[in-house]
N, C-alpha and C positions, 0 to 999 in steps of 0.2 A: 824441317817441315816437308820439303819435297820428298825426302826419303820415306817419311811416314805415309805420305799420300801414295807413293809408288808401291809400298808394301801392301797398303789396303787394297789397291787396284789388283795386285797380283793375287791376294787372298780371295777377293770377290770373283775373279776370273776362274780360279781353281775350283771354288765351291760351285759356281755355275756350270762349269764343264762336268764336274762329277754328277750333278743333278741331271744334266742333259743326257749323260751316258746311261745312268741307272734308272732314270725316270722315277725317282723316289725322293720326295721332299724331305723324308726323315734323314737321309744321308747328308744333305746339305746342312740341315740343322745341327746334326752331330758334328760335322766338320767345323761349323762356326763356333760351337761350344768348345771344341778341342783347342782352338787357338785363343780362347778367351782366358786371360790371366786371372788367377784367384790368389789374393793376398792371404798370408797366414800371419796371425798376430797372437800375442799372449794376453789373456785377460784374467785378472785376479778373481777369486771366488767372491761374488757380490755379498757385501755385508760382513765379511770375515773380520774377526778380531781374536787376539790370543787369550782372551778371558781374564787378563790382569786389570781388574777394575780400579786399582789404585793408581793407574797412569795419570789420572786427573791432577794429582798433587805433585807430579814429577815434572822435570824440565820438558817443555813441549806439550804438556798435558792439556793446555788450553786451545791447542790447534786441533780442530775436529778431523782434519785429514790425517793426523798422526795418532790421536787418541779418540776412538770412535765413541760418540755419545749414545746413550741408551735411547732407543726409539720411544717417542711420546713422553720423554722425561727431560729434565733440565740438568745442566752441569751442577755439581760434580758427579752425577750419575753416569758412569761410562762403562764400556764393555771391554776395553783393552786396547792394546797397540794394534795398528793396522799394517797392511803390507807396505805402505809408503814409509812407515817408521822403520821397518826392517831394512828397506833399501837405503834410506837416509843414513842409518847408523852403520852401513857397510856390512850388515849381517848377510844380505843377499845382493846379488848383482842387479843391474838394471834389467828392464824387460827384454832388451835385445842381447843380453849376455847372461851367462850362467856362472854363478858363484856359489859353490856348495856351502850351505849353512853349517856352522859348527855344531857338534853333537850336543853341546850344553844349551842350545837355543832351539832345538827341534823336538819333535816327538809329541806324545800325548800331553805332557805337562804344559806345553806351549800351544796346544790345539793344532798341531801339525802345520806349521807355516810352510814347510817344504812341499806340502801337497796343495796349498791354497794360494801361494804367492809366486808371481812370476820372478824368475831370476834366482830362486832359492834351491832349485834342484832340476836336473835334466828330466825331461818328460818321458814317460813310458811310451813304448811302441804301441800305437793303436791301429796299425794297418791290418792286423788280424786279431781281433778280440774273440776269444773262444768261450766267453761267459754266455750261458744260455738264460741265466736268471732263475733257473729251477734248482731247488735244493733236493738233496738225497739223504738228509739226516734220518728221516723216518719212512722213506720210500725208495724205490729204484728209479733210475732215469728213464728206462724204457726206450721206446723209439718215437715218442711224441715230439722230440726235438731234433730228430735226425741222428746222424752218427755221433753219439755222445757216450760219456762214461762218468762214473761217480768219482769225484776227486776228493780224497781225504774225508770221505763220509760226510761231506758238507755241501758241495755244489756240483752241478752237472756241467762239465766242460765238453766242448767238441773234441773229437779225436784229433791228434796232431796232424797238421796239414789242412784241416777244415776250419773255416771261420764262421762265426755266427752273425746274423743281422740283428737289428734292434728288436725284432719280435722274438728273439731267442732261438731261431731255427738255424741249425748248422747247414752251411752250404755243402753241396756235393762236389763242388769244383775245388780242385787242389792244384797247386803249382808243381810242375814237373820240370826239373832242370834239363836243358838240352846239351847233349854231349858235343863239344867242338874240339878242334885240334889245339886251340889256344887256351892255356891255363888261366889267362887273365880275365877274360869275359865269360860269364856264366849266364847266358840268357835263359829265361824260363817261359814255359807255356802252361796253359791251364787245361786240365782234362777232368772229365766227370767220373766219379767213382761211386758205385753203390755202397750202401752201408753194409759192412761185412756181416755175414750170417743172418741177414734179415729174411723173414718170411711173414706171410699174412696170418699165420696161426690157424689155418683151416686144415686140421689134421686129416679130414676125409678126402683130401686131394688124391690119395693113393688109389681110390676106387673110381676115379673119374678119368675121362679120356686124357691121355698124356700124363697120368699119375705115375707111370713107371719110369718116366724120364727124370733122373735125379737133378738135371739142370732146371727143370720146371717145378717139380715137387720135392722139397727139401726133406732128406731123410734125417731122422732124429740122431744127434751125435751119440755114438756108441751103440746104436741100434741098427736094425736092418728093415728093409721094406717088408710089410706095409706100415711100419711105425714111422710116420712122417709128421712134419711141423707146419706144412702149408705151402702155398704157391710162392715162387720166388719172383724177383724183378724180371728175369728172363721170360717168365710166363706172361707177365703183364705186357711186356713189349711185343712178344710174339702174337698175342691175341688182340693186339691193337687197343688195349685198355689205356695205354700211355702213348700219346702221339704229339710230338712237337711242343712239349711243355704243358699239355693239358690232359685231363683224364675224365672219365665218366663219373658223375656224382655218386652213382650207386656202388662204385668200387673203391672209394677212398674214405678216410676218416678213421675214428677209433675202432669201429667194427672190423676194419680190414688192417689194423695195426699201422696206419698212416703210410701207405705206399708213396704218397705224394712227397713226403719228406725224406724218403730213403731210397727211391729208385730214380735213376737218371732218365730224363725224358718225361717224367710225370709232373714236373713243376718248372715254371720258368725261373731261372736263377735270379736271386735278388741281390741287391747291393750289400756288401759287408764292409764297406770302407769306413763306416762310422757306426759301430755298435754301442749303444748307450747303456747296455746292461753292465752292472757292477757285480752282480752275484749277491748283493746284500739285501736284507729284508728290513722293513720298517713296520711290521705288523704289531710289534710290542713296544715300539719307541721310535726315535729319530734316526736318520742315517748318520753314521759316524763321520766325523770331520776328516778322518784319515783317508776317506775315499775322494776327497776334493769337492768340486762343485756339483752337488747332487740335489735331487728333488724326490720326494716320496710320491709314487704313483698311487692315487687314492683308490684305484680299482683293484690292482694286483698287489698292492703293498710291497712293491719292489723299489729298491734304491736305484734310480736311473740318473744318468748324467744330465745336467741341465742342457737345454737346447743349444746346439752349436758345439758342445763339448763331447768328446768321444771317450769311451772306456777302453781299458786294456785287460788282458787276461789276468793280471794281478788284482783286478777289482778297483783300480784307481782311475779317475777321470782326468784326462789331460787338460791343461790350461790353454793349450793352443787351439784357436778357432779360426775358421775360414771367414774372412771379412768380405761380405758382399755389399756393405753399405758404401755410400759415396763419401768423399772427404767432408762434404757439408754435414752429413748426418753424424759422422764421427765427431766433428767439431761441436755440433749441437749437444751431443751426449756429454762430452767433456765439460762444456760450458755449464750444463745443468748441474753436474756434480760439483763444480766449483761454486756455483750459486748456493747450493745446499750447504756447503761447508761454511760459506760466509754467514748465512742465517744462523747456523749453529753457534758460530763464534760470537755473534751479536747477542744471542740469548745467554751464552755463558757470561759475557761481560755485564749483562743486566743483572744476573743473579749474584754476582760478586760485588755489586754496588758501584760499578763504574758510572761516570757522569753520562749525560745524554749524548754529548758529542763523542765521547770515547766509545760508546756502544756502536754507533753507526760507523765510526772509523774502524773498529775491530771487524765489523762485518764486511766492509768494503776491502780492507786489507787482506783478510783471510781468503775471500773469494778471488780477488785479483792475483794473489800469490799462487793459489792453487791452479788457476788457469795458466799462469806463466810456467809453472812446473810441469803442467801437462803438455807444454809445447805449443800453446795457442798464441796467435799473434796479438799484438797490443790492442787492436780494435775489438777483438772478441773478448779478451780479458777485461777490458774496460766495460763492456756490456755485462759481463758476469758480475763485476764489482757493483755496477749500478743496480742490477736486479736484486742483489743481496742487500745493499743499503736501503733501497726502496721498500723491500719486503720487511726488513727489520725495523724500519723507522716507526710505524704505528705501535708495535709492541714495546719499543724502547722509549716511547713518549717523545720522539724527536719530530721536528717539523720537516716538511719537504726540503726546505733550504739547508737544514742540517745534513740531510742525506746527500744533497747535491754537493755541498762543500767537502764532505768526506771523500766522495768519489773523485772530485776534481783534484784534491790534494794528492791522492794516490796515483792518479793517471799522470799528473805532472812530474812526480818523482820517478815514475817508470819511463816516461818519455825522454827524460834527460839521459837515461842509460841507453836508449835505442837511437838508431840513426834515422830520425824523422825531422823534417823541416819544422820551423816555427809555425807555419800556417797549418800543416797537418796536425801538429800537436794541439793547436788551438781548436781545431775542428773536433778532434777526438775528445778533448776535455769538455767542450760545449755539448756534444751529443750525449756523453755519459752523464753530465750534470742534469741535462733536461730529462733523460730517461729515469734517473733516480728520483727526481722531484715529481715527475708524473706518476710513477709507481707508488711513491709514498703518499701523494695526495689522494689517489684512488683508494688506497688502503685505509685512509682516514675518513672516507665517505664525505669528501668535500663536494660542493656543487661543481657543475661543469665549468662555469666561468672562473671559479676559484682554481680549478685544476689547470686551466689554460694560463691563468696569471702566474701560478707557481712555476709552470714549465718555462714560460717566457722569461720570467725574472731569473731563474736558475741559469738558463742558456746565456743571457746577456751578461750576468754577473761573472760567469766563468770566462767569457770572452774578454770582458774588460780587465779582469785580473791577469789575463795573459798578455796584456799590453795593447789591446785594440782600442781605438777611439769609439765613442758611442755610436756613430753612424755605421762604422764597419761592424761593430758588435751586433747592431740591429740587423744588418744584412746577413751576417753569419747565423744569427738566431733564426731568421726567416728561412735560410737554407736548411738548417737543422730541422725545423718544424714544418718545412714545406708550405710556408705561407708567404703572403705579400710582405715585403720588407717595411713599407710605410705603415702597414697595419700593425705589425709587431712593434715597431719603434714608437708609433703614436700611442698605442695601447699601453705599452710599458711605461712611457714617460708620463702619460696622463694619470695612470694609476699610482705612480710613484710620487708625483708632485701635487696632484689634486686629490689627496685623500679626503679632504673636507667637502668636496663637491658631491651633491646628492646624485646618486645613480638610479637607474631603473630598479635595481635590486633593493636599494635603500627605500625607494617609494613603496615598493611592494611590502617591505618589512614594516614600514610605518602604517600602511593600511591594515595589515594584520594585527598590529598593536591596538589601533582604534577599534577594530571589530571585537577583539578580545575584551577591551574595556567596556564596550557597550553590552556585551553578553553578561559581564559581571554585574553591571547596573540592573539589567532586566531581571537576573536571577535574584538580586537583593530585594527588588521591589516585590516580586512574586512571593518570596519567602516571608517578607513582612506582612503581606496581605493574608497569607495562610495562617501566620501566627496570631494575627488579630482576630480572625474568624474563629480559631480554636478557643481563644480566651473568652470571647463573647458567648460561645456555645456552652462553655463550662459554667459561666455565671447563671445563664438561664436554667440549666439543668439543676444547679444547686438550689435556686429559689423554688423550683417546682417539686423536687423530691427530697430535699434535705431537711424538712422540718423548719423552714425559715418563717419569718414574721408575716408574710403575705397571707397565706392560707389560714394560719392560726387566727389572725385578726378577723378575717371574714367569718370563720366559724364561731368565734366568740360573739361577734355582732348578732349573728342569727340566733344564738342561744339566749343572749340577753333579751332580745326582742320577744322571744317565746315566753320567757319567764314573766315579763311585765304584763303580757296579755293574760 
């Protein structure tokens, strides 16, 4: 600790001294970044599978970390074996070691695992990627990318010694070996070189001032003055058109044959440490899996390496990436992947007809085992198992307590293999059970009081099954749930032993029932009244217009009276 503090003080003092001498804050920032370590790790191509959909019916096919499920589908709809399967079977080495995959398990038939899985093949050199991303199948490379040439009538590559950036522009900086007396060490320095043979294509330069200077006005090869090809890079620098990496807007671009990409001093050098160009095109389809982790640029339709991955001159993206995340972020990412594996396993168990308990057990086990394989500690693995079981419980028709029991059983089996005390084991089990029960209860759309009860009951049951008395279990549950111990114990005991006692929620439920019954009675009375009214109206209308006895008798009476008179 003291050594680390002393080293930090020395670095701070050195940076401060440099800043004080140069009076430039950029220098101190650069020095601070230079001593900042950057970790390099290998990451598989996300979502890769070898395309063998029949893996679901083979040994290990029910493990979603080995046999990848089809997105938005259920087992046995699968996409093939994953990179974890290749490493588990010994076809590839682990992420920290390289084991060349055998010829019968690589290539196009297996969807190129050697280009997508860590440990299957040594990674290509990406320190100088010469791919510009421009094709020359139906055109020439020209000077729009800087010093480049057409390679095999397919892609434009930078000239040897020049490297391209992610925009596809070839850098003018080249490495030059330094001659020393020692044959062992060969240090290198960088120097800027103009694109050989470049000119701005203004053939009328021969008749302008300075046009007779062949260093300024380039003579056509095989010809003689005044047959010229345009002004050279020397002319641009001599006339002040290029100064310290900048140039006038009126003197650059396609009209002037891109002097900013071909002449030293006309453009500030850009970083070529990670060029994501692969040279592939996705205009008529997808990027080929042989290029590794790629993504199709929707604007340029170029196959680019995914963020963090760098390309090589061979057109393959490396699996090695710079890790800028903290350990907590890496843990969170691995835990999320383990949880997803657990949910997939529970879904597969549901579709093959497993029992309710077996479904949540499959989810908790798959998630926990995946987290352990990823090197996560038991506490984090228990959280992943709890999240998987809790998320799978509603779809598996399991109760919150079923999810809690499945997680508790897995954690206890793993705790026995690790060096943790009985108290630590009980805390981990109780926390995982409570988390699984809470997640399952929320996924089942229970009321808040029901969610709290399920969480408390799961934590207390797990603690009691680990051998704690009821009072200690209540205190542990309070610690897990961050609540008052007496409240947790009293609430749990009351709800367990006094199930028949009416609660506020029961009273509210009874009032709702009485209100519903009253509404039904009112609707029945109103309906009967309407029906009676309609029947009476029908009878009156029938007697008035239907030829009934009433009016006929009256008319007959009047007729008889008239005849008698």
